[in-house]
C-alpha positions as CSV (number, residue, x, y, z in Angstrom):
1,M,16.7,26.4,29.8
2,S,17.7,29.1,27.5
3,S,15.1,31.1,25.6
4,F,14.7,31.1,21.9
5,N,16.3,33.9,19.9
6,R,13.7,34.8,17.2
7,R,15.0,37.6,14.9
8,A,11.8,39.3,13.9
9,V,13.3,41.4,11.2
10,L,10.5,40.5,8.8
11,S,7.5,40.9,11.0
12,G,8.7,43.7,13.4
13,S,7.6,41.9,16.5
14,V,8.0,38.6,18.3
15,T,4.2,38.1,18.5
16,S,3.6,38.4,14.8
17,L,6.6,36.3,14.0
18,A,5.3,33.5,16.3
19,L,2.0,33.6,14.5
20,A,3.8,33.2,11.2
21,M,5.9,30.3,12.4
22,A,2.8,28.4,13.5
23,G,2.3,27.6,9.8
24,C,5.6,25.8,9.4
25,V,5.8,26.3,5.7
26,G,7.7,27.8,3.3
27,P,5.9,3.9,15.4
28,G,7.7,1.0,14.1
29,T,11.4,0.2,13.9
30,P,14.0,2.6,12.5
31,G,14.6,2.1,8.8
32,P,17.9,1.1,7.2
33,V,20.9,3.3,7.5
34,A,23.6,4.3,5.0
35,T,27.1,4.2,6.5
36,A,29.2,4.7,3.3
37,T,31.1,7.9,3.1
38,V,29.5,10.7,1.0
39,T,31.1,14.1,0.5
40,P,29.4,17.2,-0.8
41,G,29.4,17.2,-4.6
42,E,29.3,13.4,-4.8
43,P,26.4,11.7,-6.5
44,A,24.3,9.8,-4.0
45,A,24.4,6.7,-6.1
46,I,28.2,6.1,-5.6
47,A,30.1,4.5,-2.7
48,G,27.6,1.6,-2.6
49,L,24.7,3.9,-1.4
50,E,22.2,3.2,-4.2
51,P,20.7,-0.1,-2.8
52,K,20.5,1.4,0.7
53,Y,19.2,4.7,-0.6
54,S,16.4,2.8,-2.3
55,A,15.5,1.1,0.9
56,M,15.7,4.3,3.0
57,Y,13.8,6.5,0.6
58,G,11.6,4.1,-1.2
59,P,7.7,4.1,-1.0
60,D,6.1,3.5,2.4
61,T,2.6,2.0,2.3
62,S,2.4,0.9,5.9
63,G,0.2,3.8,7.1
64,P,-3.2,5.3,6.2
65,F,-1.6,7.3,3.4
66,P,1.1,6.2,1.0
67,V,4.5,7.9,1.2
68,P,6.0,8.1,-2.3
69,A,9.6,7.2,-3.1
70,V,12.0,10.2,-3.3
71,K,13.9,10.4,-6.5
72,T,17.7,10.2,-6.1
73,S,18.2,13.4,-7.9
74,I,16.0,15.4,-5.4
75,I,18.2,14.8,-2.3
76,K,21.2,17.0,-2.3
77,P,24.5,15.1,-1.9
78,G,25.6,15.0,1.7
79,F,22.0,15.0,3.1
80,V,21.3,11.3,3.0
81,R,20.5,9.8,6.4
82,K,23.7,8.5,7.8
83,L,25.3,7.1,11.0
84,V,28.3,9.4,11.7
85,D,31.0,10.0,14.3
86,Y,29.8,12.8,16.5
87,K,31.6,14.3,19.5
88,T,29.3,16.0,22.0
89,T,28.7,16.5,25.7
90,E,25.0,16.0,25.2
91,P,23.6,12.7,26.6
92,V,22.5,9.8,24.5
93,G,19.0,10.4,23.1
94,T,19.3,14.2,22.7
95,I,18.5,15.8,19.4
96,V,21.0,18.5,18.3
97,I,20.2,20.7,15.3
98,D,22.9,22.6,13.5
99,P,20.9,25.1,11.3
100,H,24.0,26.5,9.6
101,A,25.0,23.0,8.3
102,H,21.4,22.0,7.8
103,Y,21.8,18.8,9.9
104,L,19.8,17.2,12.7
105,Y,21.7,14.8,14.9
106,H,20.2,12.1,17.2
107,V,22.9,11.3,19.7
108,E,23.7,7.6,20.1
109,A,26.1,5.7,22.2
110,N,29.9,5.4,21.7
111,G,30.4,8.8,20.1
112,M,28.0,8.2,17.2
113,A,24.8,10.0,16.0
114,M,22.2,9.4,13.4
115,R,22.5,12.5,11.1
116,Y,19.6,13.8,8.9
117,G,19.6,16.6,6.4
118,V,17.0,19.2,7.2
119,G,15.5,22.5,6.0
120,V,15.5,25.3,8.5
121,G,14.1,28.9,8.9
122,R,14.9,31.5,6.4
123,E,16.3,34.9,7.2
124,G,14.2,36.5,9.9
125,F,12.9,33.2,11.3
126,A,16.2,31.8,12.7
127,W,16.2,30.6,16.3
128,K,18.3,28.9,18.9
129,G,17.8,27.4,22.3
130,E,16.4,24.3,24.0
131,A,13.1,22.6,24.2
132,I,11.5,19.2,24.6
133,I,9.3,17.2,22.4
134,K,6.0,17.6,24.2
135,T,3.8,15.6,21.9
136,K,4.2,13.7,18.6
137,Q,1.6,13.1,15.9
138,E,1.3,10.9,12.8
139,W,-0.2,12.6,9.8
140,P,-0.8,15.8,11.8
141,D,-3.4,18.5,10.9
142,W,-2.1,21.9,9.9
143,Y,-3.4,25.2,11.1
144,P,-1.9,28.1,9.1
145,P,-2.3,31.6,10.7
146,K,-4.8,34.0,9.3
147,E,-2.0,36.2,8.0
148,M,-0.7,33.4,5.9
149,I,-4.1,32.5,4.5
150,A,-4.7,36.2,3.6
151,R,-1.5,36.6,1.7
152,T,-1.5,33.2,-0.1
153,P,-3.9,33.2,-3.1
154,G,-6.1,30.1,-3.3
155,M,-5.0,28.7,0.1
156,A,-8.4,29.2,1.7
157,K,-10.0,26.7,-0.8
158,S,-7.9,23.9,0.5
159,L,-8.8,24.5,4.2
160,A,-11.7,23.4,6.3
161,E,-13.2,23.9,9.8
162,L,-11.4,21.4,12.0
163,Q,-11.5,20.6,15.7
164,S,-9.0,23.3,16.6
165,G,-9.9,25.9,13.9
166,I,-9.4,26.5,10.2
167,G,-6.8,24.1,8.8
168,M,-6.0,21.1,6.7
169,H,-6.5,17.5,7.6
170,G,-3.4,15.3,7.8
171,G,-2.6,13.6,4.5
172,P,-0.2,13.5,1.6
173,R,-0.9,17.2,0.6
174,N,-0.4,18.5,4.2
175,P,2.7,20.7,4.5
176,L,3.6,19.0,7.8
177,G,4.1,15.7,6.1
178,A,3.8,12.3,7.6
179,R,5.0,13.1,11.1
180,A,5.3,16.1,13.5
181,M,7.1,16.5,16.8
182,Y,6.0,19.6,18.8
183,L,8.6,21.6,20.7
184,W,7.7,23.1,24.0
185,Q,9.5,25.0,26.8
186,G,7.9,24.1,30.1
187,N,4.2,24.7,29.7
188,K,4.5,26.9,26.6
189,D,4.3,25.8,23.0
190,T,7.1,27.4,21.1
191,L,5.2,27.0,17.9
192,F,8.2,25.3,16.4
193,R,8.0,21.7,15.0
194,I,10.2,19.1,13.6
195,H,8.1,17.6,10.8
196,G,8.0,16.0,7.4
197,T,7.5,17.9,4.2
198,T,5.9,17.8,0.8
199,E,8.9,19.6,-0.6
200,P,11.9,17.2,-0.2
201,Q,13.9,19.4,-2.6
202,S,14.0,22.1,0.2
203,I,16.2,19.9,2.4
204,G,19.6,21.6,2.8
205,T,18.1,25.1,2.4
206,S,16.9,27.9,4.7
207,A,13.3,28.2,3.5
208,S,10.8,27.5,6.2
209,S,9.0,29.8,8.7
210,G,11.2,28.5,11.5
211,C,10.3,24.9,11.7
212,I,12.7,22.0,11.0
213,R,11.7,20.2,7.8
214,M,12.7,16.6,7.1
215,I,12.2,14.2,4.2
216,N,9.1,12.2,5.1
217,Q,11.0,8.9,5.3
218,D,13.5,10.6,7.6
219,A,10.8,12.1,9.8
220,I,9.2,8.7,10.1
221,D,12.6,7.2,11.1
222,L,13.3,9.9,13.7
223,Y,9.8,9.7,15.1
224,S,10.3,6.0,15.7
225,R,13.5,6.6,17.7
226,V,12.5,9.5,20.0
227,P,9.9,9.4,22.8
228,E,7.9,12.4,24.1
229,G,10.1,14.3,26.5
230,T,13.2,14.2,24.3
231,R,15.5,17.2,24.7
232,V,16.1,19.3,21.6
233,V,19.1,21.7,21.4
234,V,19.3,24.1,18.5
235,L,22.8,25.5,18.1
């Protein structure tokens, strides 16, 4: 398994970069899928997508916390969840992430994949390699590193002493969103996660501290499709 390539140009070292990335900020059946063609620059409402869009990104009240609907204007054209043709040598069930295109693909049978728009790491927090989903959590707690707390005014007021340290309980204000999938290499936590977000407008951008952000509804959908042990490849 190849190792991650973490360009520590902001922190000056792999160790301090890993600590920063731990913050990751800056079950059921899969939901409905839009299969109409959408090209960049096209409004999401055209090509018959609007009814399916409303179903995919409408409110979700099935869990302990409500997930609000996402406004059509927030999701950038081209980043709506969609079943697409996808040629790859990766086996069915693999997650392939293309950070340059801001897409996550869940490989399906017959040359198809479920494609999701994602937000990825900003300059200095880019990475590539392979990992597996070691664990998954619904409404996960968040543990920002001390460095992040120190440089973010007011953050400490929203944190509390939790089971594993100073952090924030899972919930609608938590930066990890409704779902998190934790990426490991062997017995080592990479500190990278695939997770939901409280900032759906960041999908399609490079703004995170290395983690892969998804719209909460998309994170819930992917979570329902992939078991622990799923292989993840970051191009």
